[in-house]
Backbone atoms as SQL, in Angstrom:
CREATE TABLE atoms (id INTEGER PRIMARY KEY, chain TEXT, resi INTEGER, resn TEXT, atom TEXT, x REAL, y REAL, z REAL);
INSERT INTO atoms VALUES
  (1, 'A', 1, 'MET', 'N', 5.763, -24.463, -22.739),
  (2, 'A', 1, 'MET', 'CA', 6.427, -25.439, -21.162),
  (3, 'A', 1, 'MET', 'C', 6.336, -27.035, -22.011),
  (4, 'A', 2, 'ALA', 'N', 7.681, -27.439, -20.830),
  (5, 'A', 2, 'ALA', 'CA', 7.582, -28.405, -21.291),
  (6, 'A', 2, 'ALA', 'C', 6.350, -29.519, -20.757),
  (7, 'A', 3, 'ASN', 'N', 5.613, -29.602, -20.025),
  (8, 'A', 3, 'ASN', 'CA', 5.113, -30.214, -19.726),
  (9, 'A', 3, 'ASN', 'C', 3.581, -30.243, -20.378),
  (10, 'A', 4, 'GLY', 'N', 3.729, -29.203, -21.375),
  (11, 'A', 4, 'GLY', 'CA', 2.116, -29.076, -22.315),
  (12, 'A', 4, 'GLY', 'C', 1.614, -28.158, -21.330),
  (13, 'A', 5, 'LYS', 'N', 2.027, -27.514, -20.175),
  (14, 'A', 5, 'LYS', 'CA', 0.564, -26.744, -19.141),
  (15, 'A', 5, 'LYS', 'C', 0.790, -25.248, -19.921),
  (16, 'A', 6, 'ARG', 'N', 0.260, -24.337, -20.040),
  (17, 'A', 6, 'ARG', 'CA', 0.029, -23.178, -20.416),
  (18, 'A', 6, 'ARG', 'C', 0.336, -21.965, -19.175),
  (19, 'A', 7, 'ALA', 'N', 1.602, -21.083, -19.125),
  (20, 'A', 7, 'ALA', 'CA', 1.450, -20.469, -18.046),
  (21, 'A', 7, 'ALA', 'C', 0.210, -19.125, -17.928),
  (22, 'A', 8, 'LEU', 'N', 0.274, -18.775, -16.622),
  (23, 'A', 8, 'LEU', 'CA', -0.962, -17.720, -16.303),
  (24, 'A', 8, 'LEU', 'C', -0.405, -16.681, -16.617),
  (25, 'A', 9, 'THR', 'N', 0.112, -15.423, -17.523),
  (26, 'A', 9, 'THR', 'CA', 0.734, -14.504, -17.436),
  (27, 'A', 9, 'THR', 'C', 0.219, -13.111, -18.125),
  (28, 'A', 10, 'ALA', 'N', 0.617, -11.949, -17.225),
  (29, 'A', 10, 'ALA', 'CA', -0.502, -10.641, -17.368),
  (30, 'A', 10, 'ALA', 'C', 0.951, -9.525, -17.769),
  (31, 'A', 11, 'SER', 'N', 0.600, -8.618, -18.883),
  (32, 'A', 11, 'SER', 'CA', 1.432, -7.615, -18.917),
  (33, 'A', 11, 'SER', 'C', 0.746, -6.065, -18.754),
  (34, 'A', 12, 'TRP', 'N', 0.978, -5.100, -18.617),
  (35, 'A', 12, 'TRP', 'CA', 0.655, -4.304, -18.611),
  (36, 'A', 12, 'TRP', 'C', 1.642, -2.592, -19.191),
  (37, 'A', 13, 'SER', 'N', 1.056, -1.922, -20.142),
  (38, 'A', 13, 'SER', 'CA', 2.085, -1.063, -20.368),
  (39, 'A', 13, 'SER', 'C', 1.998, 0.143, -19.373),
  (40, 'A', 14, 'ASP', 'N', 0.557, 0.298, -18.767),
  (41, 'A', 14, 'ASP', 'CA', 1.205, 1.978, -18.395),
  (42, 'A', 14, 'ASP', 'C', 0.509, 1.786, -16.830),
  (43, 'A', 15, 'VAL', 'N', 1.968, 0.814, -16.324),
  (44, 'A', 15, 'VAL', 'CA', 2.023, 0.553, -14.802),
  (45, 'A', 15, 'VAL', 'C', 3.410, 1.362, -14.677),
  (46, 'A', 16, 'TRP', 'N', 3.100, 2.355, -13.585),
  (47, 'A', 16, 'TRP', 'CA', 4.238, 2.480, -13.353),
  (48, 'A', 16, 'TRP', 'C', 4.227, 3.305, -11.738),
  (49, 'A', 17, 'LEU', 'N', 5.464, 2.649, -11.244),
  (50, 'A', 17, 'LEU', 'CA', 5.894, 2.683, -10.067),
  (51, 'A', 17, 'LEU', 'C', 6.673, 3.653, -9.786),
  (52, 'A', 18, 'LEU', 'N', 5.992, 4.915, -8.135),
  (53, 'A', 18, 'LEU', 'CA', 6.594, 6.627, -8.207),
  (54, 'A', 18, 'LEU', 'C', 7.488, 6.333, -7.381),
  (55, 'A', 19, 'ASP', 'N', 7.217, 5.697, -6.359),
  (56, 'A', 19, 'ASP', 'CA', 7.954, 6.272, -5.433),
  (57, 'A', 19, 'ASP', 'C', 7.685, 4.984, -3.771),
  (58, 'A', 20, 'GLY', 'N', 8.339, 4.829, -2.692),
  (59, 'A', 20, 'GLY', 'CA', 7.633, 3.832, -2.056),
  (60, 'A', 20, 'GLY', 'C', 8.271, 4.048, -0.809),
  (61, 'A', 21, 'VAL', 'N', 7.193, 4.632, 0.343),
  (62, 'A', 21, 'VAL', 'CA', 7.677, 4.686, 1.443),
  (63, 'A', 21, 'VAL', 'C', 6.758, 3.874, 2.386),
  (64, 'A', 22, 'ARG', 'N', 7.360, 3.785, 4.047),
  (65, 'A', 22, 'ARG', 'CA', 7.049, 2.870, 5.119),
  (66, 'A', 22, 'ARG', 'C', 6.998, 3.861, 6.225),
  (67, 'A', 23, 'THR', 'N', 6.241, 3.525, 7.766),
  (68, 'A', 23, 'THR', 'CA', 6.325, 3.916, 8.553),
  (69, 'A', 23, 'THR', 'C', 7.117, 3.423, 9.304),
  (70, 'A', 24, 'PRO', 'N', 7.777, 4.044, 10.556),
  (71, 'A', 24, 'PRO', 'CA', 9.223, 2.983, 11.012),
  (72, 'A', 24, 'PRO', 'C', 8.421, 2.255, 12.278),
  (73, 'A', 25, 'PHE', 'N', 9.685, 0.938, 11.957),
  (74, 'A', 25, 'PHE', 'CA', 9.554, 0.008, 12.780),
  (75, 'A', 25, 'PHE', 'C', 9.309, 0.504, 14.484),
  (76, 'A', 26, 'VAL', 'N', 8.069, -0.253, 15.223),
  (77, 'A', 26, 'VAL', 'CA', 8.305, 0.236, 16.255),
  (78, 'A', 26, 'VAL', 'C', 7.618, -1.330, 16.846),
  (79, 'A', 27, 'ASP', 'N', 7.803, -1.418, 18.665),
  (80, 'A', 27, 'ASP', 'CA', 7.208, -2.278, 19.414),
  (81, 'A', 27, 'ASP', 'C', 5.841, -2.594, 19.000),
  (82, 'A', 28, 'TYR', 'N', 5.302, -3.747, 19.296),
  (83, 'A', 28, 'TYR', 'CA', 3.795, -3.839, 19.551),
  (84, 'A', 28, 'TYR', 'C', 2.880, -2.771, 19.894),
  (85, 'A', 29, 'ASN', 'N', 3.323, -2.549, 21.053),
  (86, 'A', 29, 'ASN', 'CA', 2.667, -1.992, 22.072),
  (87, 'A', 29, 'ASN', 'C', 3.467, -0.682, 22.455),
  (88, 'A', 30, 'GLY', 'N', 4.027, -0.026, 21.472),
  (89, 'A', 30, 'GLY', 'CA', 5.231, 1.633, 21.498),
  (90, 'A', 30, 'GLY', 'C', 4.299, 2.218, 21.051),
  (91, 'A', 31, 'ALA', 'N', 4.877, 3.357, 20.828),
  (92, 'A', 31, 'ALA', 'CA', 4.653, 4.852, 20.236),
  (93, 'A', 31, 'ALA', 'C', 3.950, 4.715, 19.236),
  (94, 'A', 32, 'LEU', 'N', 3.519, 3.814, 18.360),
  (95, 'A', 32, 'LEU', 'CA', 2.056, 3.873, 18.040),
  (96, 'A', 32, 'LEU', 'C', 1.085, 2.902, 17.836),
  (97, 'A', 33, 'SER', 'N', 1.329, 2.268, 19.455),
  (98, 'A', 33, 'SER', 'CA', 0.244, 1.789, 19.214),
  (99, 'A', 33, 'SER', 'C', -1.350, 2.185, 19.570),
  (100, 'A', 34, 'THR', 'N', -1.564, 3.447, 19.285),
  (101, 'A', 34, 'THR', 'CA', -2.598, 3.831, 19.623),
  (102, 'A', 34, 'THR', 'C', -2.983, 4.389, 18.168),
  (103, 'A', 35, 'ALA', 'N', -2.274, 4.394, 17.544),
  (104, 'A', 35, 'ALA', 'CA', -2.597, 5.027, 16.262),
  (105, 'A', 35, 'ALA', 'C', -2.870, 4.382, 14.979),
  (106, 'A', 36, 'SER', 'N', -3.713, 4.496, 13.948),
  (107, 'A', 36, 'SER', 'CA', -4.894, 3.439, 13.503),
  (108, 'A', 36, 'SER', 'C', -4.169, 3.231, 12.343),
  (109, 'A', 37, 'PRO', 'N', -3.850, 1.603, 11.817),
  (110, 'A', 37, 'PRO', 'CA', -3.145, 1.764, 10.327),
  (111, 'A', 37, 'PRO', 'C', -3.666, 2.823, 8.867),
  (112, 'A', 38, 'ILE', 'N', -5.070, 2.666, 9.061),
  (113, 'A', 38, 'ILE', 'CA', -5.600, 3.320, 7.918),
  (114, 'A', 38, 'ILE', 'C', -5.390, 5.054, 8.298),
  (115, 'A', 39, 'ASP', 'N', -4.895, 4.965, 9.193),
  (116, 'A', 39, 'ASP', 'CA', -4.569, 6.614, 9.280),
  (117, 'A', 39, 'ASP', 'C', -3.257, 6.873, 9.045),
  (118, 'A', 40, 'LEU', 'N', -2.306, 5.659, 9.405),
  (119, 'A', 40, 'LEU', 'CA', -0.836, 5.733, 9.115),
  (120, 'A', 40, 'LEU', 'C', -1.009, 5.667, 7.789),
  (121, 'A', 41, 'GLY', 'N', -1.645, 4.955, 7.086),
  (122, 'A', 41, 'GLY', 'CA', -1.525, 5.136, 5.778),
  (123, 'A', 41, 'GLY', 'C', -2.007, 6.186, 4.240),
  (124, 'A', 42, 'ILE', 'N', -3.037, 6.607, 5.546),
  (125, 'A', 42, 'ILE', 'CA', -3.154, 7.905, 4.636),
  (126, 'A', 42, 'ILE', 'C', -2.358, 8.831, 4.733),
  (127, 'A', 43, 'LYS', 'N', -1.395, 9.329, 5.832),
  (128, 'A', 43, 'LYS', 'CA', -0.894, 10.265, 6.175),
  (129, 'A', 43, 'LYS', 'C', 0.577, 9.483, 5.414),
  (130, 'A', 44, 'VAL', 'N', 0.725, 8.859, 5.119),
  (131, 'A', 44, 'VAL', 'CA', 2.000, 8.004, 4.140),
  (132, 'A', 44, 'VAL', 'C', 1.759, 8.176, 2.510),
  (133, 'A', 45, 'ALA', 'N', 0.498, 8.145, 2.491),
  (134, 'A', 45, 'ALA', 'CA', 0.361, 8.248, 0.990),
  (135, 'A', 45, 'ALA', 'C', -0.110, 9.323, 0.726),
  (136, 'A', 46, 'ARG', 'N', -0.338, 10.544, 1.550),
  (137, 'A', 46, 'ARG', 'CA', -0.672, 12.041, 1.361),
  (138, 'A', 46, 'ARG', 'C', 1.198, 13.089, 1.020),
  (139, 'A', 47, 'ASP', 'N', 2.479, 12.279, 2.280),
  (140, 'A', 47, 'ASP', 'CA', 3.104, 12.698, 1.983),
  (141, 'A', 47, 'ASP', 'C', 3.634, 11.673, 0.561),
  (142, 'A', 48, 'LEU', 'N', 3.768, 10.661, 0.204),
  (143, 'A', 48, 'LEU', 'CA', 3.631, 10.260, -0.884),
  (144, 'A', 48, 'LEU', 'C', 3.464, 10.726, -2.302),
  (145, 'A', 49, 'PHE', 'N', 2.620, 11.302, -2.221),
  (146, 'A', 49, 'PHE', 'CA', 2.143, 12.220, -3.485),
  (147, 'A', 49, 'PHE', 'C', 2.235, 13.440, -3.551),
  (148, 'A', 50, 'ALA', 'N', 2.447, 14.389, -2.430),
  (149, 'A', 50, 'ALA', 'CA', 3.184, 15.251, -2.548),
  (150, 'A', 50, 'ALA', 'C', 4.655, 15.088, -2.609),
  (151, 'A', 51, 'ARG', 'N', 5.407, 13.883, -2.144),
  (152, 'A', 51, 'ARG', 'CA', 6.892, 14.065, -2.400),
  (153, 'A', 51, 'ARG', 'C', 7.286, 13.602, -4.257),
  (154, 'A', 52, 'ALA', 'N', 6.039, 12.901, -4.735),
  (155, 'A', 52, 'ALA', 'CA', 5.997, 12.463, -6.324),
  (156, 'A', 52, 'ALA', 'C', 5.965, 13.402, -7.026),
  (157, 'A', 53, 'ASN', 'N', 4.746, 14.279, -6.200),
  (158, 'A', 53, 'ASN', 'CA', 4.439, 15.315, -7.119),
  (159, 'A', 53, 'ASN', 'C', 3.545, 14.736, -8.223),
  (160, 'A', 54, 'VAL', 'N', 2.884, 14.306, -7.790),
  (161, 'A', 54, 'VAL', 'CA', 1.251, 13.166, -8.897),
  (162, 'A', 54, 'VAL', 'C', 0.197, 13.687, -7.727),
  (163, 'A', 55, 'ALA', 'N', -1.066, 13.909, -8.628),
  (164, 'A', 55, 'ALA', 'CA', -2.166, 14.207, -7.749),
  (165, 'A', 55, 'ALA', 'C', -2.812, 12.604, -7.677),
  (166, 'A', 56, 'PRO', 'N', -3.773, 12.899, -5.948),
  (167, 'A', 56, 'PRO', 'CA', -4.218, 11.317, -5.860),
  (168, 'A', 56, 'PRO', 'C', -5.249, 11.240, -7.001),
  (169, 'A', 57, 'SER', 'N', -5.656, 12.139, -7.636),
  (170, 'A', 57, 'SER', 'CA', -6.516, 11.432, -8.732),
  (171, 'A', 57, 'SER', 'C', -6.282, 10.585, -9.974),
  (172, 'A', 58, 'ASP', 'N', -4.831, 10.720, -10.256),
  (173, 'A', 58, 'ASP', 'CA', -4.310, 10.219, -11.007),
  (174, 'A', 58, 'ASP', 'C', -3.348, 8.803, -10.679),
  (175, 'A', 59, 'VAL', 'N', -3.867, 8.782, -9.110),
  (176, 'A', 59, 'VAL', 'CA', -4.021, 6.995, -9.475),
  (177, 'A', 59, 'VAL', 'C', -4.732, 6.533, -9.268),
  (178, 'A', 60, 'GLY', 'N', -4.367, 4.824, -9.714),
  (179, 'A', 60, 'GLY', 'CA', -5.345, 4.015, -9.658),
  (180, 'A', 60, 'GLY', 'C', -5.674, 3.024, -9.220),
  (181, 'A', 61, 'THR', 'N', -4.387, 2.660, -8.177),
  (182, 'A', 61, 'THR', 'CA', -4.557, 2.018, -7.411),
  (183, 'A', 61, 'THR', 'C', -3.671, 2.297, -6.550),
  (184, 'A', 62, 'VAL', 'N', -3.631, 1.321, -5.219),
  (185, 'A', 62, 'VAL', 'CA', -2.443, 1.484, -4.245),
  (186, 'A', 62, 'VAL', 'C', -2.226, -0.246, -3.518),
  (187, 'A', 63, 'ILE', 'N', -0.952, 0.307, -3.126),
  (188, 'A', 63, 'ILE', 'CA', -0.517, -1.086, -2.582),
  (189, 'A', 63, 'ILE', 'C', -0.015, -0.921, -1.498),
  (190, 'A', 64, 'ALA', 'N', -0.665, -1.625, -0.581),
  (191, 'A', 64, 'ALA', 'CA', 0.162, -1.233, 0.892),
  (192, 'A', 64, 'ALA', 'C', 0.082, -3.090, 1.728),
  (193, 'A', 65, 'GLY', 'N', 1.068, -2.459, 2.539),
  (194, 'A', 65, 'GLY', 'CA', 0.902, -4.031, 3.216),
  (195, 'A', 65, 'GLY', 'C', 0.776, -3.576, 4.734),
  (196, 'A', 66, 'GLN', 'N', 0.648, -4.422, 5.951),
  (197, 'A', 66, 'GLN', 'CA', 0.376, -4.417, 6.653),
  (198, 'A', 66, 'GLN', 'C', 0.901, -6.146, 7.561),
  (199, 'A', 67, 'LEU', 'N', 1.296, -5.775, 9.058),
  (200, 'A', 67, 'LEU', 'CA', 1.691, -6.996, 9.592),
  (201, 'A', 67, 'LEU', 'C', 0.364, -7.588, 10.225),
  (202, 'A', 68, 'ALA', 'N', -0.078, -7.041, 10.994),
  (203, 'A', 68, 'ALA', 'CA', -1.219, -7.653, 11.577),
  (204, 'A', 68, 'ALA', 'C', -2.454, -6.506, 11.229),
  (205, 'A', 69, 'GLN', 'N', -3.824, -7.414, 11.035),
  (206, 'A', 69, 'GLN', 'CA', -4.930, -6.832, 10.949),
  (207, 'A', 69, 'GLN', 'C', -5.730, -6.268, 11.925),
  (208, 'A', 70, 'ALA', 'N', -5.407, -5.119, 12.377),
  (209, 'A', 70, 'ALA', 'CA', -5.938, -4.445, 13.487),
  (210, 'A', 70, 'ALA', 'C', -7.285, -4.063, 13.768),
  (211, 'A', 71, 'SER', 'N', -8.958, -4.008, 12.387),
  (212, 'A', 71, 'SER', 'CA', -9.559, -3.874, 12.892),
  (213, 'A', 71, 'SER', 'C', -10.435, -4.259, 11.573),
  (214, 'A', 72, 'PHE', 'N', -11.433, -4.897, 11.529),
  (215, 'A', 72, 'PHE', 'CA', -12.614, -5.283, 10.602),
  (216, 'A', 72, 'PHE', 'C', -12.088, -4.371, 9.041),
  (217, 'A', 73, 'TYR', 'N', -12.108, -2.722, 9.128),
  (218, 'A', 73, 'TYR', 'CA', -11.397, -1.491, 8.110),
  (219, 'A', 73, 'TYR', 'C', -9.784, -2.003, 7.620),
  (220, 'A', 74, 'ALA', 'N', -9.015, -2.633, 8.036),
  (221, 'A', 74, 'ALA', 'CA', -7.970, -2.349, 8.200),
  (222, 'A', 74, 'ALA', 'C', -7.231, -3.806, 7.366),
  (223, 'A', 75, 'PHE', 'N', -8.778, -4.621, 7.073),
  (224, 'A', 75, 'PHE', 'CA', -8.186, -5.256, 6.339),
  (225, 'A', 75, 'PHE', 'C', -8.366, -5.181, 4.754),
  (226, 'A', 76, 'ILE', 'N', -9.430, -4.442, 4.495),
  (227, 'A', 76, 'ILE', 'CA', -9.159, -3.927, 3.046),
  (228, 'A', 76, 'ILE', 'C', -7.897, -2.086, 3.155),
  (229, 'A', 77, 'LEU', 'N', -6.980, -2.426, 3.896),
  (230, 'A', 77, 'LEU', 'CA', -6.339, -1.005, 4.381),
  (231, 'A', 77, 'LEU', 'C', -6.107, -0.474, 2.596),
  (232, 'A', 78, 'PRO', 'N', -5.923, -0.823, 1.594),
  (233, 'A', 78, 'PRO', 'CA', -5.583, -0.203, 0.915),
  (234, 'A', 78, 'PRO', 'C', -6.582, 0.924, 0.005),
  (235, 'A', 79, 'ARG', 'N', -8.054, 0.241, -0.154),
  (236, 'A', 79, 'ARG', 'CA', -9.025, 0.736, -0.210),
  (237, 'A', 79, 'ARG', 'C', -9.270, 1.847, 0.845),
  (238, 'A', 80, 'ASN', 'N', -9.023, 1.651, 1.846),
  (239, 'A', 80, 'ASN', 'CA', -9.460, 2.728, 2.831),
  (240, 'A', 80, 'ASN', 'C', -8.770, 3.824, 2.565),
  (241, 'A', 81, 'ILE', 'N', -7.110, 3.599, 2.452),
  (242, 'A', 81, 'ILE', 'CA', -6.432, 4.377, 2.041),
  (243, 'A', 81, 'ILE', 'C', -7.115, 5.394, 1.216);
């Protein structure tokens, strides 16, 4: 690098992005207002594994995003999924 600093880098040879899905967009107090983000994430993950024909035990990491934390446990949403 021009300024003499080193960049922080990482690389993986065994990472695969299999598929991606999302829950529908709804109003804040709309159709999914009573649904838990964790329950929605579990439903999406199950459908994703079935669609990609991958066993959940073969997956080491889940990446999940959410707009707002709905509960203490939603703070660690991917771990709960």
